[in-house]
C-alpha positions, 0 to 999 in steps of 0.5 A: 776532512777527517781528523788527522789523529783518526787517520793515523789510527785508521790508515788502512781503512782510509787508504781502502776508501781512497782506492774504492773512490778511485783517488790518487792518494797515498796515505803512507805519504800523508803520514810521512809528511805528518811525522816530518812536520811534527818533528820540524815543529818540535825542532823549531820550537826548541830553537826558538826557546834556545834563542829566547834564552840566549837573548836574555843571557846577552842582555844580562851579560851586557848589564854586567859589562861582560862584553867578551861573553856577550859577543860570543853569545851573539855569534851563537844566536846568529847561528841559531837564527840561521838554523831556525830559518832553515828549519822553518823553510823545511817546516813550511814545505812540510806543512804545504805538502801535508795540507795538500794531501789532507785535502785529497783524503776522502770521507770513508763510506758507510758500512752499507755502501755497495762496493763498485767502480762506477754507476753500473755497480749502484744497487737498486733499492726500490722503484715506484710507478709504471713505465708508459706503454704506447701504441704509437712511436713516441717523440723525445723531449727535443722533438716535443720541445720543438713541436711546442716551441718550448725548447730552442737548442740551435739558437742556444748553441748559436748564442752561448756555445755547446750544451746551451739552450733557450726555454720559451713559452710553456717550456719556461712556465713548466721549468718555473712550475716544477721549481715552485712545486718543489719549493712549496713542498720544502716550505711545508716540511719546515725548510727556510728558503734563502736567495744565495750568492752564485759567486763563491770564494775558492775557500768556500769551494774547498770548505764544502768539499768541491775542491780540489777534486771537482775543480775541472767541473767549475767555472772560474771568474778570473777577474774576481778571483771567484767561482760560479757555484755548481749547486746551492749546497756551497753557499747554503753550507757556507752560510754557517761557516766558522759558527757554533750552532744550536742544532737541538732541532736540525737546521733545514735550508733550501734555495732556488739558484742558477747553477753552472757546471763545465761537464768535462768528459761527458759524451755519448747519449748525454750530449743530446738535448737537455740532459747535460747542460752548462747552466741549469736551475736547482731547488736544493736542500741542506740540513745541518744536525747534531753529530749523531749517526742515527739522527743524520741517517734518519734525516737522510731518509727524510730528504730522500723522501721529499724528492720522491714525493715530488716525483710522485706528484709529477706522476713519474716512474722512478727508482732509488739507487744505493750509490757504490763507493766508486761512483761517490764524490770524495766528500760523501759518507752515504748516498742515494741517487734517484733515477727517473724513467726517460723513454728516449734513453730507454733507461732511468736517468739520474735526477736527484742525488741525496748525500749524508756527509757526516762531519766531513764538510762541517770540519772543513767549514768549521761548523760546530755545536755543543754536545751533551757535556758542553764540548764543541764538536763538528756537526753533520751535514746533508744535502739533496736535490729537490728538483733540477731543471731543465733535466726534469723536463726530459721525463716530464715531457716524454712520459706524459706525451700523447699520440697527437703530440700534446702533453698531459699536465700532472694535477700538482702542476696545474695551479702554476699553469693557470689550471691547464690540463694539457699542452697542445702543439702550437701553444707558445704561451700559457698564462696564470689567469 
């Protein structure tokens, strides 16, 4: 959320941001409702002042025995109450429309955010690692998963519907191993780990910027009036909602959680296998810091680096992309995506998303700190995926496959897999000895 005073002074810039992010928002309409609600608020306050003065005068007239004057003033007060009731009704409507439109106002992207309408317009910053070269016909992760008895999509669909799956034996162990590796890296970097709730109040989905625009991507739990979180970012940021924090040292939080997303509108090659599924697990980072642009920009590079470190340890080729305005969510100020090479797609596929939100999310969540002069100001918040699984299993299996179908285990994962260096077809269990 942006400060309405700032919006009034920068209306053109805000409208340009809304247009760039392909949002159906008229800033002019917002400001019209803003002006109307302020006008009605003044009228309401004036009518209440006149009513209070009139009530005092009625009391004085009654004490003085001026019955005729008292009755006349009562009639005037009744008229005032009627006017006040009408003005308050209009004010309520104006407030509702103003608040509805305010929730649609996006964060204005950073000056160095690329222009563009979709992910096709994202700009590559750098790439790391060499793409695999084989002298055999490689299998995709679905074939490898079936060969190793580690991924069972047909039974997942049978039990839970489309985009569902089972991970079995070494599939589950790899899934858990990459999460533990990510968590260990974050612990070494000073992150505090949390076990978080998965059911969120609607208020928290709004406060963290996932609603209203992302409502169609979330699952509602109707009987509880709650929503299933699509990322631990929501409970991690909400943890400090309505609080005043000491952020002289940035607050670094991490969580491992199950996540749920509806994935409405996803189709094509994304449907096959594990790329877009309704239920997955993520190790998520959230950082809360002072509202200093240089500090949050440095932290943004830091958390992006944590994800890159993980991919390097997994020995996977990847590239870092500067996300264009049209591919950003409304809440984002600046974003990097990390895409990992997925041979079956013949392309890089997104595996991490690193965002700096400036004060947008903290303003909605009312997370504040004190500046050097002791004044309360809204913090900056940042987030990034440390790892998301089972999507990460796609490049992990496909890039490290051997001609006989066996799968090379990167050295960094071996301690979580009993020292195993290779997964061979037919192995359905790997134990930590």
